[in-house]
C-alpha positions in Angstrom: -17.3 -11.0 -55.2 -17.8 -14.7 -54.7 -18.3 -16.3 -51.3 -14.7 -17.7 -51.4 -13.3 -14.3 -52.3 -15.2 -12.7 -49.4 -14.0 -15.3 -47.0 -10.4 -14.9 -48.0 -10.6 -11.1 -47.6 -12.2 -11.4 -44.2 -9.5 -13.7 -43.0 -6.8 -11.3 -44.3 -8.4 -8.5 -42.3 -8.3 -10.5 -39.0 -11.8 -12.1 -39.0 -12.1 -15.6 -37.6 -14.6 -18.2 -38.8 -17.2 -19.4 -36.4 -18.9 -22.8 -36.5 -21.9 -22.7 -38.8 -24.4 -25.0 -40.3 -25.0 -26.1 -43.9 -23.2 -23.8 -46.5 -23.2 -20.8 -44.2 -20.0 -19.1 -43.2 -20.0 -16.8 -40.3 -17.0 -14.7 -39.2 -16.6 -12.7 -36.1 -14.0 -10.2 -34.9 -12.9 -9.8 -31.3 -13.3 -6.0 -31.5 -16.2 -4.1 -32.8 -16.7 -4.0 -36.6 -14.5 -1.5 -38.4 -15.8 2.0 -38.3 -14.9 2.6 -42.0 -18.1 2.2 -43.8 -18.2 1.4 -47.5 -19.2 4.1 -49.9 -22.8 4.3 -50.9 -23.2 3.2 -54.5 -26.9 3.8 -54.9 -29.9 5.0 -52.9 -32.9 2.7 -52.6 -35.8 3.6 -54.9 -38.7 5.6 -53.4 -40.9 2.5 -53.6 -38.7 0.8 -51.1 -39.6 3.4 -48.5 -43.3 2.8 -49.1 -42.7 -1.0 -48.8 -40.8 -0.5 -45.6 -43.6 1.5 -44.1 -46.1 -1.3 -44.9 -43.7 -3.8 -43.4 -43.3 -1.8 -40.2 -47.1 -1.7 -39.8 -47.7 -5.4 -40.5 -44.8 -7.3 -39.0 -45.3 -6.8 -35.3 -46.8 -9.9 -33.7 -48.4 -10.1 -30.3 -51.2 -8.8 -28.2 -51.8 -6.1 -25.6 -49.0 -7.6 -23.5 -46.5 -6.5 -26.1 -44.8 -8.2 -29.1 -43.5 -11.8 -28.7 -41.6 -12.0 -32.0 -41.2 -9.5 -34.8 -40.3 -10.0 -38.4 -37.7 -7.6 -39.7 -36.0 -7.3 -43.1 -32.4 -6.7 -43.9 -30.7 -5.9 -47.3 -28.8 -8.8 -48.8 -26.6 -8.4 -51.9 -26.7 -11.5 -54.2 -24.2 -12.1 -56.9 -24.0 -14.9 -59.5 -20.7 -16.6 -59.9 -18.9 -16.4 -63.2 -18.9 -20.2 -63.8 -22.1 -22.2 -63.4 -25.4 -21.1 -61.9 -24.4 -20.8 -58.2 -25.0 -17.6 -56.3 -23.6 -16.0 -53.2 -25.2 -13.5 -50.8 -23.7 -11.1 -48.3 -25.3 -8.6 -45.9 -23.8 -5.1 -45.6 -25.0 -4.7 -42.0 -23.6 -8.1 -40.9 -19.9 -8.2 -41.9 -18.7 -11.8 -42.1 -22.0 -13.4 -42.9 -22.3 -15.0 -46.3 -24.0 -17.9 -47.8 -24.0 -19.8 -51.2 -26.7 -21.5 -53.2 -26.5 -23.8 -56.2 -29.3 -22.0 -58.0 -31.4 -18.8 -57.8 -34.4 -20.8 -56.5 -32.5 -21.9 -53.3 -30.9 -18.5 -52.7 -33.6 -16.9 -50.5 -33.9 -20.0 -48.3 -30.1 -20.0 -47.8 -30.1 -16.3 -47.2 -32.9 -16.6 -44.6 -31.0 -19.4 -42.8 -27.7 -17.5 -42.7 -29.3 -14.3 -41.5 -31.3 -16.1 -38.8 -28.1 -17.8 -37.5 -26.3 -14.4 -37.4 -29.2 -12.8 -35.5 -29.4 -15.7 -33.0 -25.7 -15.4 -32.3 -25.9 -11.7 -31.7 -28.9 -12.0 -29.4 -27.2 -14.8 -27.5 -24.2 -12.5 -27.0 -26.4 -9.6 -26.1 -25.2 -7.5 -29.0 -27.3 -4.7 -30.5 -28.8 -5.6 -33.9 -28.3 -3.2 -36.8 -31.3 -1.1 -37.7 -33.6 -3.1 -40.0 -34.9 -1.9 -43.4 -38.1 -0.8 -41.7 -36.1 1.7 -39.7 -33.3 2.6 -42.1 -33.4 2.4 -45.9 -30.1 4.1 -46.4 -27.7 1.2 -46.2 -24.3 1.8 -47.8 -22.7 -0.9 -49.9 -20.1 -0.8 -52.6 -21.4 -1.8 -56.1 -17.9 -2.2 -57.5 -17.3 -5.2 -55.1 -19.8 -7.3 -57.0 -20.0 -8.5 -60.6 -23.7 -8.2 -61.1 -25.4 -7.4 -57.8 -29.0 -8.0 -57.0 -30.6 -6.4 -53.9 -32.9 -8.6 -51.9 -34.9 -7.9 -48.7 -34.4 -10.9 -46.5 -36.8 -11.5 -43.6 -35.8 -12.6 -40.1 -37.5 -13.1 -36.8 -36.0 -11.0 -33.9 -36.8 -11.6 -30.3 -39.4 -9.4 -28.6 -40.3 -9.4 -24.9 -40.0 -12.8 -23.3 -43.2 -14.3 -22.1 -43.3 -16.8 -19.3 -45.3 -20.0 -20.1 -45.9 -23.3 -18.4 -45.3 -26.5 -20.4 -45.4 -30.2 -19.5 -42.5 -32.3 -20.9 -41.1 -35.8 -20.4 -38.6 -35.9 -17.6 -35.9 -37.7 -19.5 -36.3 -35.4 -22.5 -36.0 -32.4 -20.2 -32.7 -33.8 -18.8 -31.3 -34.2 -22.3 -32.3 -30.6 -23.2 -30.6 -29.3 -20.1 -27.4 -31.4 -20.9 -27.2 -30.0 -24.5 -28.0 -26.4 -23.3 -25.1 -26.6 -20.8 -22.8 -28.1 -23.4 -23.4 -25.2 -25.9 -23.5 -22.6 -23.2 -27.1 -21.8 -23.7 -30.3 -21.8 -21.5 -33.2 -24.2 -21.5 -35.6 -21.6 -22.8 -33.2 -20.5 -25.6 -32.7 -24.2 -26.7 -36.5 -24.9 -26.7 -37.1 -21.7 -28.7 -34.4 -22.6 -31.2 -35.8 -26.1 -31.6 -39.3 -24.7 -32.2 -38.0 -22.4 -34.9 -36.3 -25.3 -36.6 -39.5 -27.4 -36.6 -41.6 -24.5 -37.9 -39.1 -23.9 -40.7 -39.1 -27.6 -41.7 -42.8 -27.8 -41.6 -43.7 -24.5 -43.2 -40.6 -23.2 -44.9 -41.1 -19.9 -43.0 
């Protein structure tokens, strides 16, 4: 299933496209996601469970005050288009989230950006995130919906306990931050955190 086919199907089923960035397409339904789950085509290999155990033990960041951020992993299903070398990726636990890449080398970067955007939206809306691969390796998805599916584990940062900090910042810049935060219905803290993540991603690719 290509990204375009997935988008058309979502629109037919009543999903509405939300503003996104880059080549990401994010859809959201007013009601909760449909309760009809796709049939499970395959069970993850046993080695996945061992990998998940290691991830769970190593991904929590923080000190004795509790985690600040945590890295979690979600399953993404990548599929190559019939024509050309472009790829698309969807996430079984995040209906409506899909991204495309011109080549396999750019696929993971696009997948990480799309997943991060979806998680940020859900956290901003105070929605409960799906269980990550560290906590649930039994994620159903329909193999017949794809031409040649490849299962990827895509990392994403999720919010931990908020920690209060004191920072000094230019008064004019602070005013601009507050103006933008108000315009996008966000908070000063959320906007600063979002900006920090963008800079970290640009500088390190993480």
